N, C-alpha and C positions, 0 to 999 in steps of 0.2 A: 653804755648802750642801753636803750630802753628795754626792759624785760617784757615778755609777753606771756599771758596765760592762754590755755587752750581756748577758753571762751572768747577772749579778745581776738585771737587769730581767726576763729571760725566765723566771727560776726563782722569782720572787716573784709571788703572786697579788694582784690589786688588792683593797683593802679595801672594805667596804660603803660607807664614807664617800667613797672616791674615785669610786665609781660614781655618786654623787649629783651630782657636778659636771657641768654641762652643757658638754661640750667640743665639741658640734656647732655651737655658735654661733661662726663663724669670727672670730678676732681678728687684727688686723694687728699683728704683733710684729716687733721687730728680729731679724734673723738673727744667730746666733752660730755660729762654726765648730764648737765643741764643743756639739752639739745633743742630747746624751744626756738632759739633763733633760726636753726636750720629748718624746723617745721614751717616757720614763717616764710622762708625762701621757697620751700617746696610748694606751699600753697599758691605762690605767685607763678609757678611754672605753667607755661602754655602747652596744653595737650596737642599732640600731632596725630592727624588721622592717618593711620597706617594699616588699618584692616578692620573688618567686621566679622561677625560670626557667620556660620553657614547659612543662616536664614536671611542674611542681608540687612539685619537690623539688630539693635541692642535690646536686651531684656530691660524692662524698666517702666517708669511711669509716664511714658509718652514723649519724652524729649530725647533727641539724638545725643550721642556722646562720642567719646574718642577712646580708642585703645592706645596704650602707651608703648608697647613692644610687640613685635611679631614673634620673637623668640628670645630665649635667655642665652647669651653667649657665655663662653667659658669663664670670663673674668667677672661677670655679674655675681653678686652675692646670691647664695642659695637660701630659700626659705621653705621649710616643710609646711604644708597647708592641708587641713582636712575640714570637711563641711558635713554637717548632718542637719536633718529637719525633723521637727515634731509638731503635732497638732493637739497636744494635751496641755491644758492650763495647769494641771497639777505638776507635770514635768517642767513646764516653764517656770513656775514658782520655785520648785525645788532646785532647778539649775542655778537660778540667780541667788537664792537665799542660802543654799547649802553647798553646792558643788563649786561655783565660782568663788565664793567667799571662804571655802574650805572649812566651814563650821563643823563638818563631819570628821575632820582630821585633828585629833587631840595633839598629835605630835607637831603640828604647825602652830607655833606660839604667836608669830607675827602674822595675823590674818590679812589677806589681800584686801585692799580698798578698791571698791568698784569706781570706775570713771566712765565718762561719756555723757549721755543725756541725763539731765537732772532726774533724780529718782522719782519725784512727784509727777513730773511730766510723763515719764515712762510708765509708771503704774496706772495713771489715769487712762492711758490709751492701750494698755496691754491686752492682747488677744491670745487664744490658745496657740495659734501658729507662730513658730519662731525658728530662726536659723542659728546654728551653733558652729562656731569656727575655732580651730586651733591653729595658732601661728607660731612657728618655732624656727628662728634663723640659725643657719649654720654658724655664723659669727656671733659669739655671745656678747660682743661689745655694743650691739644694736640696742638702742633705747626702745624697749618694747611698747611703752605707753605712747611714744611718739609714732612708732611704726603703725600701731593699731589706729591711732587717730587720723593719720594721713591716709591710710588705706580706706577708711570709711569716707573721708572727704572725696577721694578719687572715685569710689564706687558711686557716690551721690552724683558726681559730675557725669559719669558714664550713663547712669540710668534715669536721672531726673527725680529720684526719690529724695525726700528729706527724712533720713532714717532716724528711728528711735533705737538706741543701742546702749549696751553696757559692756565694759571691758574689765578684765582683771589679769594681773601678772602673777604667775605661779613660779616659785623659786625652790620648791621642795624636792625637785628631781635634779639629776645630773645636768640636764639641759633646760635652762630657763625658757619659758614659753608663755604666750598670752592666749586668753580665751575671750571670745567676743560673742555676745548674744544679740541678735537683731530681731526686733519685734516684727510680726507678720503684717502690720499696718504701719505706714509712715505717718508723720505728723499731719499730713493733709488727708488722711483717711484712705489712702490708696493701698490696695493689697500689694505686698512685696513678693516678687518672684524673680528668681535668677535662673536663666537658662543654663542647662548643663555645660554647654560650650564655654560660657562665660566663667563658670566655676572652674572647669577643667584647665582652661588656658589663660584667659584674660586676667583673672584675679591673681593667679600664681605669678604671672609675669609682672604685674603691677607691684606686688610685694617685693619681688626681686629688684625691680628698678628703685623703689623707695629705699630699701636697705643699702643698695650700692651708693645712692646719693648720700646717705647718712655716714657711712664709714669708709667709703672708697671701694675701689675694685679689690677683688681677691688677690692676694700675693701669690707668687710662684709656689711658696711653701704650702699655702692653704690649698692650692689646686692639686699639688702632688699628694698631700695628705688625703684629700677627698677622693682622688683617683685610687689610692690604695684601699680605701673603704669600699669602693665599688667592686673590687676583686672578690670580697667576701660577703657581699650583700645578698640576703636571701629574698631577692625580688628582681624584677626585670630591669636591666640597666643599659646604658649606652654600649657597654662592652658586648652585651648579648645581641644588640641590634647589629653589631658588626659580625658576630659569630653566625647569625642567621643567614648571612649572605653566602656562607660556605655550605653547599649541599653535600650530603653523604659523608665521606671520610675527611677528617680535618687533620692535616699534618702540622704539629705544633711548631716545627722549626721555621715555618713560613710566617709565624705570628710574632707580635711584640711580646715582651716579657709579661705585661699586664694581661694580655689575651691568653697567654700560656697558663698563667696562674689562675685565671678565671676558669679555664677548662678543667684544671686540676681540682678547683673547688667544686665545680659542678659534678665532677666525678665523686667527690666526697659526699655530695648531696644525693648521689645515686640518680642523677639526671643525665649523666654522660658515662660512657664506657670506654676505658682505655684498652686498646689492643696494641699489637706490635707496631710501634712507630706512628700511631694515629689515634684519634678519638672519634667516637660516634655519639651524637646527641640522641637522647630518647625521643620518641614521637611526641610525648606530652610535655617536654621540658619547658616550652614557653608558657603553656597554660598553667603549669604548676608555679612558675616564678611570678606570673601576673597575679594569680590568685593569692599567693603568699604575701605579695606586696599590698594587696587590698585587705586581706584578712589575716591577722597575725597568727591565728591558731591553725590555719589550713595545713601548713607543712608538717607540723607534728602529727596531725591525723593522717596525712598522706603517707608518712613513714610507717605509722602503726599498721596501716592497711597493706603494706608491702607494695605500694605504688599503684593500688587499685582504686583510689579515690577520685571521683569526678567533682567538679564544681557545678552547682546548680545554675542552670542557664535561663531560668524563667519558665512560665507555663505551669500546668498542673503536674502534681507528683503525689504518689501514695506509696506507703510502705511501712516498715517497722523501724522505730527509732533505736539505733544501736549505741549512740553516744549523745549526751547532753552537755553542751558547753555554755555555762552561764556564770557571770562574774558579779551578779547581784549589786550593780551600781547603776545610777541613772545615766552616766555617760560611758557607753560601751559600744565599740564597733565590732566586738569580738564574740558576741553570743551566736550560737549556731547549733544545728542538729545534724548528726550523721545518720542518714536514712538508708536502709536496705530496701531498694525498689527493684524487685525481680532479681536479675543477675548483677545489677549495678549498685555500687555504694556511693552515695551522693552527699556532699557537704552543702548544707543549706544555711546560709547566713540569716540570722533573725535579728531584727532591730528590737533591742531591749526585751528579751524573752522573759515573760512573767508567768507563764503556765507552769505548774508544778507537776512532778511525777510523770514525765513523758517517757522516761526510759522504758523500753520494752513495749510501748503502746503502738498500736496501728494508727497511723495518722493520714490525713488527706490535706493537701494544700492546693487551692484553686487560684493559680495566677495572682498571688498576693504581693508582687514585688513593689518596692518603693521606687519612685521615679529617679532618684539620684544614685541608685546602686542595684545590685541583684538581691539585696536583702528582702526577706518577707516580713510581714508584720505579725505580731503575736496573735492578733485577732483572726488572721487568715488560716491558722493551724486548727484543724478539727480532729478530735480524737474519735476513732471509729471502733476501737476494740483493744483488747490486751491478749496477745498470744500466750499459750501455756508455756511454762518453763522459763519465763523471762523474769529475772529479778529486778525490781524497780529501785535502782540506786545509781550513784555515779555522778551526781551533779558536782561541777567544779565550783570552788569558792574563790 
């Protein structure tokens, strides 16, 4: 069988005959390390128009596209997916040359090789704006290079962009994952923009579909194992969606074992209270789980505050910084400030916090949220004073 390179596959259009093959019927196939033949078949799959975003159109460069799934069913492969955006050329350079290539990690001896757009083409068109993606399939047999390449191909089909992008596979953690960096201008000079709904729903479902095509549907054992993980997840889950339907007192004996175990775990998290024969969920239980799923450090601070911590919801805020959370690395979704504002204690996510010595300072933030999250930008934080008796220390490394 003739072998294919990524370049060959991306430069050849599917024939009419290849479009006629129904590849949307998932087949359970043995996984092969060299999965390029499967990418070749995926590229020939005909998209099906099954839905559009809330605005009735797709974000992109002016050409209509197609969504591939309305929802992810239980047997589809799961893929963790995160997106961030930056408008700094320095951050763009550092992300490609240091973070993605792991040049800053001496313990990584076999450095990742970047793939995607030819480096010379990418560099000649590089602009400060760029999107950064993390893709991590639940099934570790998924060929990450193939998954990333096919994902980009489908995003191009949906948006009309001809994207300039670089990818890398990281294997230094317990869960292998891929990073993708997309330039803020495509090869035709068009500004790249992805609507939040596309990121939140369409891209996730597309990744799930591709992964399922590559390694087949989830097995019963994989589904059971994932379900057990939901029971002890420190984030909002499908189990919580079911619990939300029960107002007031919840009798465990009416629930499935998984739901009972979930209630017990929420009680351990101090988000539910067990009384004689029933549970009661705390008023802020959903807000805490949703915030913890979005920001990894939120729950630890929530516990330290005795359950008095609120998540910043946008707009202006002023007060005294009681905690500074900073990890001193270019790629961080977890920097934050805990600010005492009047009687409230507020967790304010910050995108790549760079200001030093904020602990104990009086600060003011004027509606500096980023469009893809509730995070504020470092530049939107203004120091207005230092109250007496506050010691300036406590930065996390």
